[in-house]
C-alpha positions, 0 to 999 in steps of 0.5 A: 519491512521494518518501516511497515511493521513499525507503522502498522503494529509499532513493532521494531524489527531488523529484517536484514540482521534478524530475518528469523524474527517471528514478525518478519517470517510471518509477514513474508509468508503472508506476501508469498503466493503462487498464481498457479496455486489451485485454490488461488485459481479457483477463487479467481476464476470461480468467485461464486465458490467463495461462500462454499470455501468460507463454510469449510473454513478454506482460506488462501492465507495460511492459518498459522499466519492468521493465528500469529497476527490474531494473537499478536494484535490481541496481545499488543492491544491488551498491553496498551489498554493496561498501560496509561502512558501515551503510545506512539501513533501507529495504525493499530493505535489509531484503530484502538482509539477509534474503538474506544472513542465516544465520538463516533458520529453514528458510525459503528466502531471497528470489531477486533476482527476488522482491526486484524483484517485492516492490519494485514491488508496494510502490510500486504498493500504497502509492502508490495506497492513500495517495493515495486515502485522502488524497483522501477525507479532504480531501473529508470535511473540506471537506464537514464544517467542524466536523470540520475545525475540531476537527482543526485545533485538535488539530494546532495544539495538538500542533505549536505555532509550526509545530513539525516533526511527529514520529512520536511526536507523530503517534501521540498525535493521537487525533482525527486517528486517528478522522478517518482511520479513519472515512474508511476506513470510509466509503470502504474502499480495498479493497472486499473481502478474499480468503484461501485456506483452508489446512485444513478448518475448521468455523465455526458449522456451516459447513464450509470445505474446504481450498483454498476461497477465502473472501471478506470483504465489507469494503465491506458490513460497514462500511456495515451499519446493525446495526454502524454506526448511520446508516452513511452519516454521517461521525462520527469519534467512532464510531471512538474506542477507547473506543466 
């Protein structure tokens, strides 16, 4: 949570020692939802009702949370526009820069509402995916002590004497990369991908008309025994760049 709020809004929080921080509390409310909630079920099962909900201002996200982030983004933006000093590069700052850029190459600048929407999506998408990946990695390491030992040895060799980690050092940790990739193969965070075809295209004799929704079954492909021998086995070495 601390990393996400820092990289998205440039706001430093301490969610562990200060869980009452307004950013932490509202971010948690944003991430908390019930699959059995009548509104959630209505939107999921009857998507054609969405225009009706929009007319009446009905939203799955709590209004208090939307109001908080709307005011926060507006306040941070106004503060940064008044301050002539160089600001840290976070998601919000990049979007503010794009709004004020004169080199748009014909593209429309983001509106304030679009900036807010992107910020909220960033928090939601990054927090859920990151926490899920870490949970699955910890589970696989706990159930495969040999892999855990090998990864620990790489960590000790890369950061001796409790050296603080750096980005340059992390990207050189090949075995850590293999462990995370194999974890994502076994437990993909996104079970499928969907994309809309932008023009008529033919692939191996199959015509895909423009506007067709194409689904890629990630979960199935990553468990295909023709692509991955013994697909249910956790073998980090199989995701090595040399394999």
